[in-house]
C-alpha atoms as a printed R data frame, in Angstrom:
    type eleno elety resid chain resno       x       y       z
1   ATOM     1    CA   MET     A     1  90.040  90.594  78.973
2   ATOM     2    CA   ALA     A     2  91.430  93.062  76.749
3   ATOM     3    CA   GLU     A     3  93.331  96.276  76.065
4   ATOM     4    CA   VAL     A     4  91.206  99.304  74.406
5   ATOM     5    CA   ILE     A     5  93.153 101.696  71.988
6   ATOM     6    CA   LEU     A     6  91.784 104.609  70.150
7   ATOM     7    CA   ARG     A     7  93.748 106.021  67.391
8   ATOM     8    CA   GLN     A     8  92.798 109.387  66.201
9   ATOM     9    CA   VAL     A     9  89.068 108.743  66.791
10  ATOM    10    CA   GLU     A    10  86.785 111.280  65.384
11  ATOM    11    CA   LYS     A    11  82.931 111.773  65.148
12  ATOM    12    CA   GLN     A    12  81.509 114.174  62.910
13  ATOM    13    CA   TYR     A    13  77.633 114.778  62.473
14  ATOM    14    CA   SER     A    14  75.735 115.097  59.240
15  ATOM    15    CA   ASN     A    15  75.124 118.757  59.966
16  ATOM    16    CA   GLY     A    16  78.807 119.267  60.061
17  ATOM    17    CA   PHE     A    17  79.069 119.428  64.114
18  ATOM    18    CA   LYS     A    18  82.394 117.847  65.083
19  ATOM    19    CA   ALA     A    19  81.915 116.129  68.438
20  ATOM    20    CA   VAL     A    20  85.106 114.204  68.833
21  ATOM    21    CA   HIS     A    21  88.302 115.338  67.741
22  ATOM    22    CA   GLY     A    22  91.095 112.843  67.067
23  ATOM    23    CA   ILE     A    23  91.259 111.032  70.261
24  ATOM    24    CA   ASP     A    24  94.361 108.957  71.115
25  ATOM    25    CA   LEU     A    25  94.013 106.688  74.088
26  ATOM    26    CA   THR     A    26  95.177 103.499  75.143
27  ATOM    27    CA   ILE     A    27  93.448 101.615  78.017
28  ATOM    28    CA   LYS     A    28  95.296  98.880  79.499
29  ATOM    29    CA   GLU     A    29  94.151  95.258  80.074
30  ATOM    30    CA   GLY     A    30  92.508  95.151  83.476
31  ATOM    31    CA   GLU     A    31  92.463  98.911  83.870
32  ATOM    32    CA   PHE     A    32  89.447 100.986  85.541
33  ATOM    33    CA   MET     A    33  89.426 103.951  83.304
34  ATOM    34    CA   VAL     A    34  87.096 106.622  83.792
35  ATOM    35    CA   PHE     A    35  85.846 109.486  81.351
36  ATOM    36    CA   VAL     A    36  84.706 112.669  83.012
37  ATOM    37    CA   GLY     A    37  83.821 116.059  81.963
38  ATOM    38    CA   PRO     A    38  81.118 118.807  81.636
39  ATOM    39    CA   SER     A    39  77.808 117.940  79.717
40  ATOM    40    CA   GLY     A    40  78.670 117.921  75.988
41  ATOM    41    CA   CYS     A    41  82.335 117.253  76.276
42  ATOM    42    CA   ALA     A    42  81.692 114.051  74.228
43  ATOM    43    CA   LYS     A    43  82.370 111.468  76.895
44  ATOM    44    CA   SER     A    44  79.235 109.293  76.411
45  ATOM    45    CA   THR     A    45  79.693 109.641  72.513
46  ATOM    46    CA   THR     A    46  83.216 108.289  72.785
47  ATOM    47    CA   LEU     A    47  82.094 105.149  75.098
48  ATOM    48    CA   ARG     A    48  79.241 104.546  72.419
49  ATOM    49    CA   MET     A    49  81.769 104.569  69.835
50  ATOM    50    CA   ILE     A    50  83.632 101.950  71.538
51  ATOM    51    CA   ALA     A    51  80.586  99.769  72.082
52  ATOM    52    CA   GLY     A    52  79.368 100.309  68.542
53  ATOM    53    CA   LEU     A    53  76.468 102.286  69.164
54  ATOM    54    CA   GLU     A    54  77.848 105.322  67.184
55  ATOM    55    CA   ASP     A    55  79.508 105.176  63.888
56  ATOM    56    CA   ILE     A    56  83.085 106.557  63.677
57  ATOM    57    CA   THR     A    57  83.974 109.273  61.335
58  ATOM    58    CA   ALA     A    58  87.565 108.601  61.185
59  ATOM    59    CA   GLY     A    59  90.248 106.802  63.011
60  ATOM    60    CA   GLU     A    60  90.399 103.267  64.853
61  ATOM    61    CA   VAL     A    61  88.972 101.317  67.624
62  ATOM    62    CA   ILE     A    62  90.814  98.548  68.695
63  ATOM    63    CA   ILE     A    63  89.845  95.732  71.484
64  ATOM    64    CA   GLY     A    64  92.283  93.231  72.143
65  ATOM    65    CA   ASP     A    65  93.861  92.543  68.896
66  ATOM    66    CA   ARG     A    66  91.196  93.526  66.481
67  ATOM    67    CA   CYS     A    67  90.025  96.505  65.093
68  ATOM    68    CA   VAL     A    68  86.336  96.618  65.600
69  ATOM    69    CA   ASN     A    69  85.226  99.680  63.470
70  ATOM    70    CA   HIS     A    70  82.873  97.722  61.452
71  ATOM    71    CA   LEU     A    71  82.004  94.914  63.765
72  ATOM    72    CA   PRO     A    72  78.218  95.152  65.608
73  ATOM    73    CA   PRO     A    73  77.915  95.727  69.227
74  ATOM    74    CA   LYS     A    74  77.393  91.839  69.854
75  ATOM    75    CA   ASP     A    75  80.696  90.987  68.326
76  ATOM    76    CA   ARG     A    76  82.793  93.226  70.151
77  ATOM    77    CA   GLY     A    77  83.147  91.335  73.388
78  ATOM    78    CA   ILE     A    78  81.840  94.163  75.471
79  ATOM    79    CA   SER     A    79  79.111  94.229  77.658
80  ATOM    80    CA   MET     A    80  77.377  97.607  78.696
81  ATOM    81    CA   VAL     A    81  75.623  98.971  81.566
82  ATOM    82    CA   PHE     A    82  73.192 101.793  80.918
83  ATOM    83    CA   GLN     A    83  71.941 104.686  83.067
84  ATOM    84    CA   ASN     A    84  68.198 103.527  82.733
85  ATOM    85    CA   TYR     A    85  69.329  99.646  83.562
86  ATOM    86    CA   ALA     A    86  67.413  98.750  80.257
87  ATOM    87    CA   LEU     A    87  65.868  95.722  81.973
88  ATOM    88    CA   TYR     A    88  62.826  93.785  80.442
89  ATOM    89    CA   PRO     A    89  60.041  94.305  82.795
90  ATOM    90    CA   HIS     A    90  57.942  91.273  81.694
91  ATOM    91    CA   MET     A    91  61.027  88.927  82.654
92  ATOM    92    CA   SER     A    92  62.373  87.932  86.367
93  ATOM    93    CA   VAL     A    93  65.735  88.726  87.105
94  ATOM    94    CA   TYR     A    94  67.037  85.254  86.243
95  ATOM    95    CA   GLU     A    95  65.403  85.590  82.798
96  ATOM    96    CA   ASN     A    96  67.128  89.252  82.230
97  ATOM    97    CA   MET     A    97  70.364  87.802  83.105
98  ATOM    98    CA   ALA     A    98  69.952  84.593  81.245
99  ATOM    99    CA   PHE     A    99  68.583  86.518  77.989
100 ATOM   100    CA   GLY     A   100  71.920  87.160  76.394
101 ATOM   101    CA   LEU     A   101  73.386  83.629  77.270
102 ATOM   102    CA   ARG     A   102  70.605  81.680  75.500
103 ATOM   103    CA   GLN     A   103  71.097  84.141  72.530
104 ATOM   104    CA   GLN     A   104  74.988  82.551  72.773
105 ATOM   105    CA   LYS     A   105  73.410  79.352  72.665
106 ATOM   106    CA   LEU     A   106  75.031  78.171  76.126
107 ATOM   107    CA   GLU     A   107  74.032  75.122  77.886
108 ATOM   108    CA   LYS     A   108  71.576  75.542  80.639
109 ATOM   109    CA   LEU     A   109  73.497  74.269  83.318
110 ATOM   110    CA   GLU     A   110  76.558  76.885  82.286
111 ATOM   111    CA   ILE     A   111  73.901  79.684  82.373
112 ATOM   112    CA   GLU     A   112  72.353  78.854  85.844
113 ATOM   113    CA   ARG     A   113  76.173  78.561  87.256
114 ATOM   114    CA   ARG     A   114  77.014  81.800  85.692
115 ATOM   115    CA   ILE     A   115  74.146  83.518  87.080
116 ATOM   116    CA   ASN     A   116  74.193  81.977  90.672
117 ATOM   117    CA   GLU     A   117  77.750  83.280  90.765
118 ATOM   118    CA   ALA     A   118  76.922  86.660  89.745
119 ATOM   119    CA   ALA     A   119  74.156  86.846  91.891
120 ATOM   120    CA   GLU     A   120  76.249  85.786  95.025
121 ATOM   121    CA   THR     A   121  78.629  88.369  94.229
122 ATOM   122    CA   LEU     A   122  76.255  91.216  93.818
123 ATOM   123    CA   GLU     A   123  74.141  89.820  96.907
124 ATOM   124    CA   ILE     A   124  70.853  89.610  94.516
125 ATOM   125    CA   THR     A   125  70.274  85.827  94.997
126 ATOM   126    CA   GLN     A   126  67.025  86.429  96.910
127 ATOM   127    CA   LEU     A   127  65.945  88.563  94.009
128 ATOM   128    CA   LEU     A   128  66.266  86.054  91.048
129 ATOM   129    CA   ASN     A   129  62.684  85.506  90.867
130 ATOM   130    CA   ASN     A   130  61.603  88.967  91.244
131 ATOM   131    CA   LYS     A   131  60.655  91.371  88.271
132 ATOM   132    CA   PRO     A   132  62.397  94.772  87.862
133 ATOM   133    CA   GLY     A   133  59.062  96.691  88.755
134 ATOM   134    CA   GLU     A   134  59.467  94.917  92.532
135 ATOM   135    CA   MET     A   135  62.744  96.159  93.126
136 ATOM   136    CA   SER     A   136  64.531  99.509  94.242
137 ATOM   137    CA   GLY     A   137  66.561 101.418  91.727
138 ATOM   138    CA   GLY     A   138  69.688  99.971  93.526
139 ATOM   139    CA   GLN     A   139  68.666  96.709  93.313
140 ATOM   140    CA   ARG     A   140  67.913  96.919  89.488
141 ATOM   141    CA   GLN     A   141  71.443  98.645  89.043
142 ATOM   142    CA   ARG     A   142  72.872  95.472  90.579
143 ATOM   143    CA   VAL     A   143  70.799  93.213  88.202
144 ATOM   144    CA   ALA     A   144  72.163  95.397  85.229
145 ATOM   145    CA   LEU     A   145  75.477  94.743  86.533
146 ATOM   146    CA   GLY     A   146  74.942  90.933  86.959
147 ATOM   147    CA   ARG     A   147  73.712  90.797  83.395
148 ATOM   148    CA   ALA     A   148  76.993  92.441  82.110
149 ATOM   149    CA   MET     A   149  78.977  89.999  84.502
150 ATOM   150    CA   VAL     A   150  77.613  86.746  83.190
151 ATOM   151    CA   ARG     A   151  78.582  87.522  79.480
152 ATOM   152    CA   LYS     A   152  82.302  87.287  80.712
153 ATOM   153    CA   PRO     A   153  83.213  90.067  78.181
154 ATOM   154    CA   ASP     A   154  86.400  91.496  77.177
155 ATOM   155    CA   VAL     A   155  85.592  95.052  78.378
156 ATOM   156    CA   PHE     A   156  82.915  96.298  80.531
157 ATOM   157    CA   LEU     A   157  81.275  99.673  79.598
158 ATOM   158    CA   PHE     A   158  79.267 102.068  81.975
159 ATOM   159    CA   ASP     A   159  77.543 104.948  80.973
160 ATOM   160    CA   GLU     A   160  76.606 107.006  84.020
161 ATOM   161    CA   PRO     A   161  75.033 103.884  85.586
162 ATOM   162    CA   LEU     A   162  74.360 105.710  89.319
163 ATOM   163    CA   SER     A   163  72.767 109.044  88.066
164 ATOM   164    CA   ASN     A   164  69.205 107.777  88.526
165 ATOM   165    CA   LEU     A   165  69.935 106.626  92.173
166 ATOM   166    CA   ASP     A   166  69.860 108.752  95.359
167 ATOM   167    CA   ALA     A   167  72.981 109.879  97.126
168 ATOM   168    CA   LYS     A   168  73.101 106.741  99.775
169 ATOM   169    CA   LEU     A   169  72.345 104.185  96.907
170 ATOM   170    CA   ARG     A   170  75.009 105.810  94.872
171 ATOM   171    CA   VAL     A   171  77.591 104.961  97.401
172 ATOM   172    CA   SER     A   172  76.714 101.621  98.141
173 ATOM   173    CA   THR     A   173  76.524 100.841  94.440
174 ATOM   174    CA   ARG     A   174  79.606 102.504  93.684
175 ATOM   175    CA   ILE     A   175  81.329 100.455  96.350
176 ATOM   176    CA   SER     A   176  79.811  97.268  94.809
177 ATOM   177    CA   ILE     A   177  81.314  98.185  91.143
178 ATOM   178    CA   ALA     A   178  84.807  98.888  92.751
179 ATOM   179    CA   GLN     A   179  84.667  95.817  94.670
180 ATOM   180    CA   LEU     A   180  83.349  93.879  91.201
181 ATOM   181    CA   HIS     A   181  86.573  94.969  89.668
182 ATOM   182    CA   GLN     A   182  88.763  93.980  92.406
183 ATOM   183    CA   ASP     A   183  87.124  90.446  92.722
184 ATOM   184    CA   LEU     A   184  87.529  89.696  89.134
185 ATOM   185    CA   LYS     A   185  91.098  90.491  89.228
186 ATOM   186    CA   ALA     A   186  91.590  88.450  92.339
187 ATOM   187    CA   GLU     A   187  89.906  85.710  90.339
188 ATOM   188    CA   GLY     A   188  92.380  85.991  87.500
189 ATOM   189    CA   GLN     A   189  90.120  87.729  85.076
190 ATOM   190    CA   ASN     A   190  91.719  91.352  84.360
191 ATOM   191    CA   ALA     A   191  88.424  93.062  84.042
192 ATOM   192    CA   THR     A   192  88.776  96.216  81.755
193 ATOM   193    CA   MET     A   193  86.427  98.859  82.608
194 ATOM   194    CA   ILE     A   194  85.429 101.914  81.027
195 ATOM   195    CA   TYR     A   195  83.096 104.358  83.220
196 ATOM   196    CA   VAL     A   196  81.635 107.478  82.027
197 ATOM   197    CA   THR     A   197  80.205 110.134  84.653
198 ATOM   198    CA   HIS     A   198  79.809 113.620  85.606
199 ATOM   199    CA   ASP     A   199  80.425 113.184  89.268
200 ATOM   200    CA   GLN     A   200  83.806 113.727  90.436
201 ATOM   201    CA   VAL     A   201  83.529 111.797  93.480
202 ATOM   202    CA   GLU     A   202  82.890 108.732  91.363
203 ATOM   203    CA   ALA     A   203  85.765 109.453  89.013
204 ATOM   204    CA   MET     A   204  88.315 110.044  91.948
205 ATOM   205    CA   THR     A   205  87.327 106.855  93.942
206 ATOM   206    CA   LEU     A   206  86.717 104.447  91.221
207 ATOM   207    CA   GLY     A   207  89.357 105.211  88.380
208 ATOM   208    CA   ASP     A   208  92.706 103.607  88.264
209 ATOM   209    CA   ARG     A   209  93.334 106.475  85.887
210 ATOM   210    CA   ILE     A   210  91.123 109.284  84.502
211 ATOM   211    CA   CYS     A   211  90.410 110.767  81.367
212 ATOM   212    CA   VAL     A   212  89.341 114.495  81.393
213 ATOM   213    CA   LEU     A   213  87.621 115.532  78.311
214 ATOM   214    CA   ASN     A   214  86.158 118.954  77.090
215 ATOM   215    CA   GLN     A   215  84.807 119.685  73.906
216 ATOM   216    CA   GLY     A   216  85.571 116.322  72.138
217 ATOM   217    CA   ARG     A   217  89.080 116.606  73.281
218 ATOM   218    CA   ILE     A   218  91.337 115.059  75.894
219 ATOM   219    CA   MET     A   219  92.681 117.448  78.533
220 ATOM   220    CA   GLN     A   220  94.772 115.099  80.622
221 ATOM   221    CA   VAL     A   221  94.816 111.366  81.435
222 ATOM   222    CA   ASP     A   222  96.453 110.470  84.721
223 ATOM   223    CA   THR     A   223  95.935 108.926  88.265
224 ATOM   224    CA   PRO     A   224  93.512 110.772  90.453
225 ATOM   225    CA   MET     A   225  96.076 111.958  92.655
226 ATOM   226    CA   ASN     A   226  98.042 113.568  89.880
227 ATOM   227    CA   LEU     A   227  95.017 114.956  88.561
228 ATOM   228    CA   TYR     A   228  94.112 116.642  91.770
229 ATOM   229    CA   HIS     A   229  97.724 118.040  92.619
230 ATOM   230    CA   LEU     A   230  99.392 118.211  89.151
231 ATOM   231    CA   PRO     A   231  96.766 119.603  86.600
232 ATOM   232    CA   ALA     A   232  98.260 119.872  83.324
233 ATOM   233    CA   ASN     A   233  96.092 122.973  82.543
234 ATOM   234    CA   LYS     A   234  93.664 125.623  83.821
235 ATOM   235    CA   PHE     A   235  90.543 123.690  82.661
236 ATOM   236    CA   VAL     A   236  91.676 120.296  84.603
237 ATOM   237    CA   ALA     A   237  92.405 122.594  87.768
238 ATOM   238    CA   GLY     A   238  89.209 124.174  87.407
239 ATOM   239    CA   PHE     A   239  87.253 121.152  86.779
240 ATOM   240    CA   ILE     A   240  88.725 118.565  89.360
241 ATOM   241    CA   GLY     A   241  87.978 119.309  92.818
242 ATOM   242    CA   SER     A   242  84.923 120.266  94.980
243 ATOM   243    CA   PRO     A   243  85.094 123.062  95.690
244 ATOM   244    CA   ALA     A   244  86.930 123.966  92.619
245 ATOM   245    CA   MET     A   245  90.389 125.440  92.534
246 ATOM   246    CA   ASN     A   246  90.571 129.310  92.986
247 ATOM   247    CA   LEU     A   247  91.780 130.812  89.658
248 ATOM   248    CA   ILE     A   248  92.524 134.775  89.513
249 ATOM   249    CA   VAL     A   249  94.429 136.612  86.816
250 ATOM   250    CA   ALA     A   250  97.802 137.946  88.251
251 ATOM   251    CA   THR     A   251 101.140 139.369  86.953
252 ATOM   252    CA   LEU     A   252 104.677 138.172  87.806
253 ATOM   253    CA   ILE     A   253 106.749 140.990  89.288
254 ATOM   254    CA   LYS     A   254 110.280 140.621  90.451
255 ATOM   255    CA   GLU     A   255 111.472 143.089  93.321
256 ATOM   256    CA   ASN     A   256 114.851 142.560  95.551
257 ATOM   257    CA   GLU     A   257 115.645 139.222  93.731
258 ATOM   258    CA   HIS     A   258 112.143 137.790  94.842
259 ATOM   259    CA   VAL     A   259 109.382 136.997  92.485
260 ATOM   260    CA   TYR     A   260 105.738 137.799  93.595
261 ATOM   261    CA   THR     A   261 102.203 137.064  92.056
262 ATOM   262    CA   GLN     A   262 100.385 140.369  92.109
263 ATOM   263    CA   LEU     A   263  96.638 140.785  91.799
264 ATOM   264    CA   ALA     A   264  94.778 143.347  90.349
265 ATOM   265    CA   CYS     A   265  93.919 144.553  93.533
266 ATOM   266    CA   GLY     A   266  97.493 145.242  94.338
267 ATOM   267    CA   THR     A   267  97.789 142.225  96.840
268 ATOM   268    CA   ARG     A   268 101.006 140.263  96.074
269 ATOM   269    CA   PHE     A   269 102.065 136.734  97.027
270 ATOM   270    CA   LEU     A   270 105.931 135.573  97.546
271 ATOM   271    CA   LEU     A   271 106.535 132.573  95.054
272 ATOM   272    CA   PRO     A   272 108.679 130.113  96.898
273 ATOM   273    CA   ASP     A   273 112.304 129.984  95.214
274 ATOM   274    CA   ASP     A   274 111.683 126.642  93.401
275 ATOM   275    CA   LYS     A   275 108.610 127.909  91.942
276 ATOM   276    CA   ALA     A   276 109.969 131.383  90.862
277 ATOM   277    CA   GLN     A   277 113.012 129.798  88.927
278 ATOM   278    CA   LYS     A   278 110.501 127.832  86.788
279 ATOM   279    CA   VAL     A   279 108.692 131.215  85.666
280 ATOM   280    CA   SER     A   280 111.758 133.454  85.404
281 ATOM   281    CA   ASP     A   281 111.161 133.848  81.559
282 ATOM   282    CA   LYS     A   282 107.450 135.054  82.323
283 ATOM   283    CA   ILE     A   283 108.229 138.172  84.858
284 ATOM   284    CA   GLY     A   284 106.099 141.315  83.808
285 ATOM   285    CA   GLN     A   285 103.553 138.842  82.052
286 ATOM   286    CA   LYS     A   286 100.192 137.961  83.014
287 ATOM   287    CA   VAL     A   287  99.374 134.341  84.355
288 ATOM   288    CA   TRP     A   288  96.631 132.456  85.946
289 ATOM   289    CA   PHE     A   289  97.096 131.851  89.685
290 ATOM   290    CA   GLY     A   290  95.691 129.097  91.241
291 ATOM   291    CA   MET     A   291  95.134 128.035  94.844
292 ATOM   292    CA   ARG     A   292  93.087 124.974  96.092
293 ATOM   293    CA   PRO     A   293  90.373 126.198  98.788
294 ATOM   294    CA   GLU     A   294  92.104 123.931 101.674
295 ATOM   295    CA   HIS     A   295  95.580 125.937 101.018
296 ATOM   296    CA   ILE     A   296  93.792 129.116 102.265
297 ATOM   297    CA   SER     A   297  93.513 129.269 106.061
298 ATOM   298    CA   THR     A   298  92.434 132.008 108.397
299 ATOM   299    CA   VAL     A   299  95.174 133.619 110.520
300 ATOM   300    CA   ALA     A   300  94.527 133.946 114.030
301 ATOM   301    CA   ASN     A   301  97.035 136.652 114.892
302 ATOM   302    CA   THR     A   302  95.571 139.750 112.882
303 ATOM   303    CA   SER     A   303  98.503 141.696 113.798
304 ATOM   304    CA   GLN     A   304 100.524 139.953 110.854
305 ATOM   305    CA   ALA     A   305 100.576 142.552 108.095
306 ATOM   306    CA   PRO     A   306 100.488 141.186 104.539
307 ATOM   307    CA   SER     A   307 103.340 143.144 103.436
308 ATOM   308    CA   GLU     A   308 105.317 141.361 105.998
309 ATOM   309    CA   GLN     A   309 104.474 138.026 105.279
310 ATOM   310    CA   GLY     A   310 104.068 137.583 101.363
311 ATOM   311    CA   ASP     A   311 101.502 135.028 101.776
312 ATOM   312    CA   ILE     A   312  98.626 136.641 103.642
313 ATOM   313    CA   ALA     A   313  95.808 139.048 102.478
314 ATOM   314    CA   LEU     A   314  93.052 140.720 103.861
315 ATOM   315    CA   THR     A   315  89.765 139.472 102.722
316 ATOM   316    CA   HIS     A   316  86.070 140.131 103.621
317 ATOM   317    CA   ILE     A   317  84.005 137.059 104.435
318 ATOM   318    CA   ASN     A   318  80.442 137.149 102.483
319 ATOM   319    CA   VAL     A   319  79.276 133.819 103.096
320 ATOM   320    CA   ILE     A   320  80.054 130.869 105.600
321 ATOM   321    CA   GLU     A   321  78.764 127.469 104.685
322 ATOM   322    CA   SER     A   322  78.798 124.444 107.411
323 ATOM   323    CA   MET     A   323  79.551 121.320 106.174
324 ATOM   324    CA   GLY     A   324  79.582 119.587 109.622
325 ATOM   325    CA   ASN     A   325  83.468 118.832 109.974
326 ATOM   326    CA   GLU     A   326  84.456 121.600 108.098
327 ATOM   327    CA   LEU     A   327  83.408 125.249 106.740
328 ATOM   328    CA   TYR     A   328  83.473 126.795 103.154
329 ATOM   329    CA   LEU     A   329  84.253 130.607 103.487
330 ATOM   330    CA   TYR     A   330  83.137 132.648 100.562
331 ATOM   331    CA   CYS     A   331  85.570 135.910 100.669
332 ATOM   332    CA   LYS     A   332  86.215 138.775  98.335
333 ATOM   333    CA   LEU     A   333  89.669 139.608  97.875
334 ATOM   334    CA   GLY     A   334  89.485 142.909  95.797
335 ATOM   335    CA   ASN     A   335  87.181 142.327  93.273
336 ATOM   336    CA   GLU     A   336  87.791 138.503  93.343
337 ATOM   337    CA   GLN     A   337  85.628 135.921  94.786
338 ATOM   338    CA   ILE     A   338  87.786 133.193  96.639
339 ATOM   339    CA   ILE     A   339  86.760 130.059  98.499
340 ATOM   340    CA   SER     A   340  88.495 128.819 101.800
341 ATOM   341    CA   ARG     A   341  88.193 125.326 103.114
342 ATOM   342    CA   ILE     A   342  88.880 125.126 106.758
343 ATOM   343    CA   PRO     A   343  88.287 122.383 109.399
344 ATOM   344    CA   PHE     A   344  85.381 123.167 111.943
345 ATOM   345    CA   ASN     A   345  86.762 124.802 115.076
346 ATOM   346    CA   PRO     A   346  84.077 125.878 117.818
347 ATOM   347    CA   ASP     A   347  86.322 128.148 119.202
348 ATOM   348    CA   ASP     A   348  87.065 129.998 115.895
349 ATOM   349    CA   SER     A   349  85.955 133.662 115.535
350 ATOM   350    CA   VAL     A   350  85.219 133.588 111.826
351 ATOM   351    CA   LYS     A   351  81.985 135.443 111.268
352 ATOM   352    CA   HIS     A   352  80.414 136.425 107.954
353 ATOM   353    CA   ASN     A   353  80.209 140.152 106.946
354 ATOM   354    CA   GLU     A   354  83.485 140.742 108.498
355 ATOM   355    CA   ASP     A   355  87.128 141.538 107.362
356 ATOM   356    CA   HIS     A   356  89.569 138.568 108.036
357 ATOM   357    CA   TYR     A   357  93.340 137.884 107.229
358 ATOM   358    CA   MET     A   358  93.769 134.801 105.283
359 ATOM   359    CA   LYS     A   359  97.156 132.863 104.760
360 ATOM   360    CA   PHE     A   360  97.754 131.343 101.138
361 ATOM   361    CA   ASP     A   361 100.005 128.342 101.267
362 ATOM   362    CA   MET     A   362 102.365 129.425  98.509
363 ATOM   363    CA   SER     A   363 104.026 126.078  98.528
364 ATOM   364    CA   HIS     A   364 100.788 124.679  96.866
365 ATOM   365    CA   CYS     A   365 100.104 127.520  94.605
366 ATOM   366    CA   HIS     A   366  99.557 126.595  90.689
367 ATOM   367    CA   LEU     A   367 100.323 128.963  87.817
368 ATOM   368    CA   PHE     A   368  99.186 128.548  83.939
369 ATOM   369    CA   ASP     A   369 100.042 130.338  81.007
370 ATOM   370    CA   ILE     A   370  97.378 133.210  80.260
371 ATOM   371    CA   GLU     A   371  96.897 132.356  76.646
372 ATOM   372    CA   THR     A   372  97.841 128.608  76.336
373 ATOM   373    CA   GLU     A   373  96.445 127.880  79.652
374 ATOM   374    CA   GLN     A   374  99.206 125.007  80.247
375 ATOM   375    CA   ALA     A   375 100.697 124.415  83.738
376 ATOM   376    CA   LEU     A   376 104.004 126.450  84.102
377 ATOM   377    CA   LEU     A   377 105.292 124.639  87.466
378 ATOM   378    CA   TYR     A   378 105.364 121.240  86.311
């Protein structure tokens, strides 16, 4: 397996549109890297440049110890799994998996050994004589995975491989991909995998690290937990997490040696001392104030006044969504819409179209520069 390095990689089309803006990224040998971002962020374009399916305008793509800019896909040591499976409909599963190996002129016994091993790993041995039209979408996707596996590539590339599957199949196939990565590592093959998705659940559960892209630029590369708890900028904070982080414009004010975030409606929240120290140079300025929905909870004792707490605000609950084990509360705070995520409690008195006090856990708040949108607290 191999390390993949992108050095100042750019992509500009003939009409002048620049899709990728000087990406620098190192994907370690054996790492599971996920590219995630909104539609049009260039995640698939970047993957296709690594694969050799898109020309590179500038920069270098290095796989292992080779610059592969001018190598065709077949010589790059990669295998790609596509969204639409890309199986030959007239061939059996066995023939689909064997096709690339025969092109490499491998011996018949070696081809048979590789296919049987991959089929056993993916639990598709019983399907080897079937044709793609006789199988479910999940089974066809496993065959596409098997076809990639048997080539024993340096790098596996996945381009939204689960987006055509229903919710249940997505879960089971996602687990298969994660298990494949672990099994290959256990066998001594440091399987380098690069996976493109728009699905945050796939990104958070599969990736050793995640590369968040927006408009052809890298916003942050980090572990799933760091992206969630320590977003480097407002874009990552708002993109990672479902429901999304609440983000509101606020002004930092200082009163009696305490620092507050004050919203346009006049509601203000007391910043903990450790956070206040980090934004002492921003007093009097506007910032983006962020709070994840799970850090906003209902207050049972409504006699607590917001001004006495520094972390409680009166809101109006417009809509309640029940998710079974938890509730999403869509509330109005002044003119701002906020979302609270609370555990389901049959004894809770929360009702829609009513005013309710909400507690903001300020130890988990986030602040971002109003202009650069970069994080201010870490």
